[in-house]
C-alpha positions as CSV (number, residue, x, y, z in Angstrom):
1,M,0.0,-0.1,0.2
2,K,3.1,2.3,0.6
3,Q,3.8,1.6,-3.2
4,G,0.6,3.1,-4.3
5,M,-1.7,0.1,-4.2
6,R,-5.1,0.0,-3.1
7,V,-6.7,-2.7,-1.1
8,N,-10.2,-4.0,-0.5
9,M,-10.9,-6.6,2.3
10,T,-13.9,-8.1,1.2
11,L,-16.0,-10.8,2.9
12,C,-15.9,-8.4,5.9
13,F,-18.3,-9.9,8.9
14,S,-17.2,-8.2,12.0
15,Q,-16.3,-5.1,13.4
16,Q,-13.0,-7.0,14.5
17,Q,-12.1,-7.7,10.7
18,A,-12.7,-4.3,10.0
19,A,-10.4,-3.2,12.9
20,A,-7.7,-5.4,11.6
21,V,-7.9,-3.6,8.4
22,Y,-7.7,-0.4,9.7
23,A,-4.4,-1.1,11.6
24,A,-2.9,-3.4,8.9
25,T,-3.1,-0.2,6.5
26,K,-2.0,2.6,8.6
27,G,0.2,4.9,6.8
28,T,-1.1,4.0,3.2
29,K,-1.0,7.1,0.9
30,E,-4.0,5.4,-0.8
31,P,-7.5,4.7,0.5
32,A,-8.0,1.1,1.9
33,Y,-11.7,-0.3,1.5
34,V,-13.5,-2.7,4.0
35,S,-16.6,-4.4,2.3
36,P,-18.9,-5.7,5.2
37,F,-21.5,-8.2,3.3
38,V,-24.8,-7.3,4.8
39,G,-27.3,-9.8,3.2
40,R,-25.1,-12.8,4.0
41,L,-25.2,-11.9,7.6
42,D,-28.8,-11.5,7.3
43,D,-29.2,-14.9,5.6
44,I,-27.9,-16.2,9.0
45,G,-30.2,-14.3,11.1
46,Q,-28.3,-11.6,12.1
47,N,-29.0,-8.1,11.3
48,G,-25.9,-7.3,8.6
49,M,-26.4,-3.7,8.5
50,D,-25.5,-3.5,12.2
51,V,-22.0,-4.3,11.0
52,V,-21.9,-1.2,8.5
53,K,-23.2,0.9,11.4
54,N,-20.5,-0.4,14.0
55,I,-17.9,0.0,11.4
56,K,-18.8,3.7,10.5
57,R,-19.0,4.5,14.3
58,M,-15.8,2.9,15.0
59,F,-13.9,4.3,12.0
60,S,-15.1,7.9,13.0
61,K,-12.5,7.9,16.0
62,G,-9.7,7.3,13.3
63,D,-7.9,9.2,10.6
64,G,-9.9,8.3,7.8
65,H,-7.8,5.9,5.6
66,V,-10.5,3.3,5.4
67,L,-13.8,3.6,4.0
68,V,-16.7,1.3,4.0
69,L,-17.8,0.0,0.6
70,A,-21.5,-1.8,1.8
71,A,-21.8,-5.3,-0.2
72,S,-24.3,-7.8,-0.7
73,I,-27.1,-5.2,-0.6
74,R,-30.4,-6.8,-0.9
75,S,-33.2,-4.4,-0.4
76,L,-34.0,-0.8,-1.0
77,E,-33.9,-0.5,3.0
78,H,-30.4,-1.5,3.3
79,L,-29.5,1.1,0.3
80,L,-31.4,3.9,2.1
81,Y,-29.8,2.9,5.7
82,C,-26.5,3.1,4.0
83,F,-27.2,6.6,2.7
84,S,-28.3,7.2,6.3
85,L,-24.9,6.1,7.5
86,E,-23.0,8.1,5.1
87,T,-21.5,4.9,4.0
88,E,-18.7,5.9,1.2
89,L,-19.5,3.1,-1.3
90,V,-22.2,0.5,-1.8
91,T,-22.4,-2.2,-4.6
92,V,-26.1,-2.5,-5.3
93,P,-28.0,-4.8,-7.9
94,A,-29.7,-3.3,-10.7
95,K,-33.0,-4.5,-9.4
96,I,-32.5,-2.5,-6.2
97,L,-31.8,0.8,-8.3
98,E,-34.4,0.2,-10.3
99,Q,-36.8,0.1,-7.0
100,W,-35.2,3.3,-5.9
101,A,-36.0,5.1,-9.2
102,S,-39.4,3.8,-9.4
103,K,-40.0,5.7,-5.9
104,N,-38.4,8.8,-7.4
105,Y,-34.9,8.4,-5.8
106,P,-35.6,9.3,-2.2
107,T,-32.8,9.9,0.2
108,P,-33.4,9.4,4.0
109,D,-34.3,12.3,6.1
110,N,-33.8,12.8,10.0
111,Q,-36.8,10.6,10.5
112,F,-35.8,7.7,8.8
113,Q,-35.9,4.3,10.6
114,Y,-34.3,1.3,9.4
115,K,-36.6,-1.9,10.5
116,A,-33.7,-4.3,11.1
117,P,-34.4,-8.0,10.7
118,G,-32.4,-10.6,12.5
119,K,-30.7,-10.7,16.0
120,P,-28.6,-7.1,16.8
121,I,-24.7,-7.2,16.4
122,P,-23.6,-5.2,19.2
123,Y,-20.8,-2.5,18.9
124,E,-17.5,-3.4,20.5
125,E,-15.0,-0.9,21.9
126,L,-12.2,-1.6,20.0
127,E,-8.5,0.4,20.0
128,L,-7.7,0.8,16.5
129,E,-3.8,1.7,17.3
130,Q,-3.6,-2.0,18.2
131,E,-1.5,-4.5,15.9
132,W,-3.8,-5.9,13.5
133,E,-2.8,-9.5,14.6
134,T,-4.5,-8.8,17.9
135,F,-7.9,-8.9,16.3
136,D,-10.0,-11.7,15.7
137,I,-10.3,-12.1,11.9
138,Q,-12.1,-15.5,11.8
139,H,-15.7,-15.8,10.6
140,E,-17.5,-18.7,9.5
141,L,-19.0,-16.7,6.5
142,T,-15.5,-15.6,5.3
143,S,-14.0,-18.8,5.5
144,K,-17.0,-20.2,3.3
145,G,-16.7,-16.9,0.9
146,I,-12.8,-17.8,0.4
147,E,-13.6,-21.6,-0.4
148,K,-16.2,-20.8,-2.7
149,F,-13.8,-18.0,-4.3
150,A,-11.4,-20.5,-4.7
151,A,-13.4,-23.3,-6.2
152,D,-14.6,-20.9,-8.6
153,Y,-10.9,-19.6,-9.6
154,R,-10.0,-23.5,-10.0
155,S,-13.2,-24.4,-12.3
156,T,-11.8,-21.6,-14.5
157,L,-8.6,-23.3,-14.8
158,S,-10.0,-26.7,-15.4
159,R,-11.9,-25.5,-18.6
160,P,-11.1,-26.8,-22.0
161,A,-9.9,-24.1,-24.3
């Protein structure tokens, strides 16, 4: 990163993982990104948007070098809550953008309330200045995602030309 590379830590499912990215990228000249996968947490009965909210809150105490890219957005409510949280970037399927457009592109006001499905994910008080290795970067969904990425990659290598 000191050589001008940009990084995006994808498959993020916890505040600890995001804190590790912050710590590992201190001193970078380029922005670093962390991508919490909202929908996949919702799929296992948790409130995935809590991870985005908690990471944004935690990073507000930092120097701003890590930005949040909310991923696995599955609903218009997810998108609007990302706007409300001032998430820097969001990956959004076309069908969600079409829903937003069909409602004349509303943006959330101060009265916006996100109706969270699933079990809340509590905020953790974490010290961002620790070494990245001190954070717990393990998460079942991260492991499953890496396995799927690796399998998809291997399948491209075995295809006949």
